[in-house]
N, C-alpha and C positions, 0 to 999 in steps of 0.2 A: 396141347391136348387139353387144357383147361379153358374154362370160361362158362358164362351162363348159356347153357344149352349149345354150345359150339359142337362142331363135328370134327373129328381128326381121323386120320387113316386107320388107328386103332380102335375106333369106337367114338361114342359121344360121352362128353364129361359135363359136369356141373354140379350142382349140390345133389348128390345121391347117384350121379350117372354113372356109366361105365366106361372105363378107359383102358386101353392097352389090352395085352394078350391075357385075356381072363382075369384081369384085376378090375377092381372098382374104385373110383375115388370121388370125393366130395366130403361133406361134413362128416367126420367119424369114419369115412371109408378107408380102404387099403388101395393101395396103388399097384396096377399091374406092371408089366414089362414095356408097356408103351408099344405104340403102332410100329409096323415094320420101317426100319430106317429113319424114324423120327429123331431129331436132335433134341435132347432134354432142355426145356426152357424155350423152345422156338415154336410152341403150338403144334398145329398141324402141317408146318413147312416141313418138307422131304429135302434131303441131299441133292444138289443139283447133278444132271446127268446130261452130259452133252449127247446130242443126237435125239433127245426124247421128244417126240412130235406131239406128245400130249399136252405141252406147255401151250396155255391159252392165256389172254389177259387176266389178270388177277390170281394166276397161279403163285403160290409161296414155296420158295426154296430157301436152303441154308447155304453157305459155301463159306471156305476159309477156315482158318485157325488164328484166332478164336472164332467160333462160328458168328456169323451175321446172317441176317434174314432179308430176303430180297422177293419183290414183287414184280412178275412179268407184266409189262406195260400192255394196254389194250391195243386193238388194230389202230393202225397198220403195223406197229411195231412188234406185236406177238409172234410173228414169223421168224424173227431173228433169235428169240429166247432159247431155242435149241441149239444153235450153233457154238461150237467152242470158242470161235472168235469172239462171242458175245458172253463168255463166261462170266458171270457176276464176281464183281470185285478183283477180277485179274488185273494186274499192273500192265500198262501199256496195250490195253485193249479198249475198243469203245462200247463196252458193257453198259454204259449210261444209257444208250441209244434204246435199249430192250429192257432195263431192269431199273426198278426203284429200290435204292438202299433204305431199308427200314429199321437199320441200326443192329447193334449187338444183340445177340440172345443171352437172355439174363443167366 
């Protein structure tokens, strides 16, 4: 949810920008509740949902405990990102064909 001029599901943030549900963040600001479904420390990544047909190359999601951040690979792999068989980080699954592991959420 933070970064210079970045955009998240809960709003935009950066120096003095708005972030989350009614809050503001940035130098001297106060922080709101965050965007709907966002995982703290994972920026604008949303929790992974099997069957979500909106996943395209570049979509950022979180999954697992502790949370890790993943990016949906571009065409022709993006079509697999929505299927449960490709759930990011799932043991014994071919998820690496569809997702790039960006590491743990801070």
